[in-house]
C-alpha positions as CSV (number, residue, x, y, z in Angstrom):
1,M,12.1,-13.7,8.4
2,Y,10.4,-11.4,10.9
3,E,11.2,-8.4,8.8
4,I,9.0,-9.7,6.1
5,V,6.2,-10.0,8.6
6,A,6.8,-6.4,9.7
7,I,6.7,-5.1,6.2
8,A,3.7,-7.1,5.2
9,T,1.7,-6.0,8.2
10,G,2.7,-2.4,7.4
11,V,1.3,-2.8,3.9
12,L,-1.9,-4.2,5.4
13,I,-2.2,-1.3,7.8
14,G,-1.7,1.1,4.9
15,L,-4.4,-0.6,2.9
16,L,-6.8,-0.7,5.8
17,V,-6.5,3.0,6.7
18,Q,-7.4,4.0,3.2
19,G,-11.1,3.7,4.1
20,I,-10.8,6.3,6.9
21,A,-12.1,9.7,5.8
22,A,-10.6,12.0,8.5
23,T,-6.9,12.5,8.1
24,W,-6.1,12.8,11.8
25,V,-7.9,9.5,12.5
26,R,-6.0,7.9,9.6
27,V,-2.6,9.1,10.9
28,T,-3.5,8.1,14.5
29,A,-4.6,4.6,13.4
30,M,-1.5,4.1,11.3
31,A,0.8,5.2,14.1
32,L,-1.0,3.2,16.8
33,G,-1.1,0.1,14.6
34,S,2.5,0.4,13.7
35,V,3.6,0.6,17.4
36,I,1.4,-2.3,18.3
37,V,2.5,-4.5,15.4
38,G,6.2,-3.5,15.7
39,A,6.3,-4.3,19.4
40,A,4.5,-7.6,18.7
41,V,7.0,-8.5,16.0
42,S,9.9,-7.6,18.3
43,F,8.5,-9.7,21.1
44,I,7.7,-12.8,18.9
45,S,11.1,-12.8,17.2
46,G,12.9,-12.7,20.6
47,E,14.7,-9.5,19.8
48,L,13.5,-7.9,23.0
49,R,15.7,-10.3,25.0
50,E,18.7,-8.8,23.4
51,S,17.8,-5.1,23.5
52,W,14.8,-2.8,23.7
53,A,16.3,-0.8,20.8
54,Y,15.0,-3.4,18.4
55,I,11.5,-2.0,18.9
56,I,12.5,1.2,17.2
57,F,13.6,-0.7,14.1
58,D,10.6,-2.9,13.9
59,V,8.1,-0.1,14.5
60,S,9.9,2.1,11.9
61,Q,9.7,-0.8,9.4
62,V,6.0,-1.2,9.9
63,L,5.4,2.6,9.7
64,I,7.5,3.2,6.6
65,A,5.7,0.3,4.8
66,A,2.3,1.7,5.8
67,V,3.2,5.3,4.7
68,L,4.6,4.1,1.4
69,T,1.5,2.0,0.8
70,V,-0.8,5.0,1.5
71,V,1.3,7.2,-0.8
72,C,1.3,4.6,-3.6
73,V,-2.4,3.9,-3.4
74,S,-3.2,7.7,-3.4
75,I,-1.1,8.2,-6.5
76,W,-2.7,5.2,-8.2
77,R,-6.2,6.5,-7.4
78,Q,-5.4,10.0,-8.9
79,R,-4.1,8.8,-12.2
80,P,-6.5,9.3,-15.1
81,A,-8.6,6.4,-16.3
82,R,-8.0,5.2,-19.8
């Protein structure tokens, strides 16, 4: 269940950073948001009680979803209008 939350917030982060013009600010915001949300998801789900390694998985889920969203939106914006 919490994996859906991690992926959905990653998509949301990817959509929100589209409005940032500077690339380095966009990358920093995406990375920082992914770490914060991934750590929060790990804490809320109770996975941190078992092992700190779960943070790596949750942060990577959020980050991968955010990066894929940015790539898909960029491709969608560049396609020619009909």
